[in-house]
N, C-alpha and C positions, 0 to 999 in steps of 0.2 A: 499413384494418390492425388498426383496435379490434377489427371479428368477426374477423380471421385470426388476431392475437393472443387473443384469448378462446377463440376453438375451437380451442387445441392447448394451453390449459390456462393461459394465464399472464394473474395480475392486472395488467389495464389501469387507468391513471388516467390523465384526459385534461385538460388544462388551454389556458384561452383564449389565453395569451400564456407567451414567454420569461420576462417579470416574475412574472406567476403562481407556474410552475412555484417559479422561486427568491425567492417572498414563502414557499413552503411547506414542512414540513417532509419531510425525503427520508425514505425506508424506514433504518430496522435492518439488513432481510434484503440479499440478494443481491438488485443493482437492473438499472437500464440508463434510458435516454434517445430515443426515436425523438422527430428533430425537423428539423421544415423547414428545409435553407438558409439562405435567401431569409423571413425577418420580419423583422415593422415592429417598432421599437425597440432589443432585440437579438436579431441572427440568430443561426446555430446556432456560426458561428466565436465569437465573442464571449461563448454560454452557455458553454460548452467549458472560454473563459480565464475569466471567472465561477464556474466552480463547484472552476475551481482552484487558483484568488489562494483559497473559500473553505476552505480544509483537503478539500474535497465530489468527488473527481479520480473522477464518478461513469463510466462511460463511453458512448456519446456511439453515435446510429446512424445519419447526416444523408442524409436522403429532399430530393429538388429535381429540381424541370422542368426546366432548363437543365445538362444534361450537360457538362460540358467539359472539359478537362484539369486547364488551368493552381487550379480554382474544386476539383476534385480533387486534389488533391497538397496544396494548404492545408489544406484539412481532414483531411485525414493527417495529413498535420507540426503540424498546431495538439492535433490526441491523439484526432482522432473514427476509434470501430473499426472504421467502416466505410462507404460513401457510394454511395445506389443514388442512380440517375438512373431514372426514370418513365419506361416503365413497367419497376417490379421485377416478378421474377419472383416469385411466394409463397415458395419451398424461397430465395431467395439475406434472405430480410426476413427467418426464419424463421433458417435460418444465423446471420443478424449477431446475432442478436436471442438466439440462443441461445451463440451467444461470447463476447455481449459479457459474458452471463449471468458464464458464464466466469472472467472476465478477474474481475470487478466477485466472484464467491465468492472467488477465490487473492487481490485486492489485501484482503478482507479479514479473509483467514487469520492472512495475513502480520503487520497489525496489528494485530490480538488477539496475535498467540507476539510482536513487539517489546515490549507494553504489556505480557505479563505476567514477559517479560523486564527490562524497567524497573521497574517493581515490582519487581522480587525482590533484583535489581542495590543500590534505592536504599534496600533493607535492611543493608546491608555498612554494618561501620565504615571508616575512612579507611584505618586500619592494613590490613586484609583487602581494601580495594582497590588497596592500593599492592601487595599479595603477585597481586592477582588480572593485576595488570598485567605481572610477573617471569614468569608463568608461563607466561601469553599469547604473550609475547618468548619461551617456551622454556628461561629460564635456570631451573635447578638448585636449587634448597632453600637449599643454601650463597650458592651467588650473589646469590638475593634475600637471604637474608639478610646475608650483607655488603654488601648496595648500600643496605635499609633499616637498618647498625650494631643488627642484632637478632640473639639467638639462630639456629640452622639447627628449634630443638624449638617456639619462636613461632614462626618462619614454617610448622614443618608447623598446629597447630593455627591457624594464621590462616589456611590455606590449608583445613584439614577444614571449618572453619568457613564459611568462606566458597560451598565446592563445599556444605553441604548447606543455605545458605541461597536458593545459586539455586535448588537439588536438580536438579545434575549429580550424574550419573556418575564421567566423564573428562575426560583436559585436550580429547581433538579437543570434546565438548560443549560446553568451556569458549570454544573458540576460537570454535566455531559461534553462538555466546550470544553471543560478544562482539558480533563480528562484525554483529549485528543491533543492536545500541545506537548509534541516533545519534552526530551525531558531540562532541558537549557531555557527553559521558560515558565513548565507548568509550577502553580503554586506550590510551595511545600507544604503541601499532603496528598496534592498531587503526585506525587513525583515519585 
């Protein structure tokens, strides 16, 4: 398998065990793990669970000599990207690895986008956050002003400042950004 992946231009790193993998810092670039479903100490399903608990949901392709439906169902439910019984077709392995890398690439892009939105959101004042909440709920400036007991002109100033700090151009962009925020940051209607 290593030779196959290397021959296709993939950077491959091998580990003596799942414990050894868990003791190593994972790359910052898109990556995936190809692991045996049955391993000593930590099996493939436990590896997936431990990565999730650590906040590193790296896509995992599981390989096994014992292909049976209950194990494959458990693997997929646990979060395995694919479950390949031996002997597997080389195209299946390459397809599974490419799919896992695409998943990890998308996951990392979403995480970067979320971090960027959070950083910009954290620059907002409390009042700007309140105005953001009103805008996201679809309120007009005068309704936000009434709720916050401030003037409509003041709402417009906060709204302008908030949009500039969030680096957004339109209300739909603001709504999309608010949907990216984790629950503890999200405006009341986006939570």
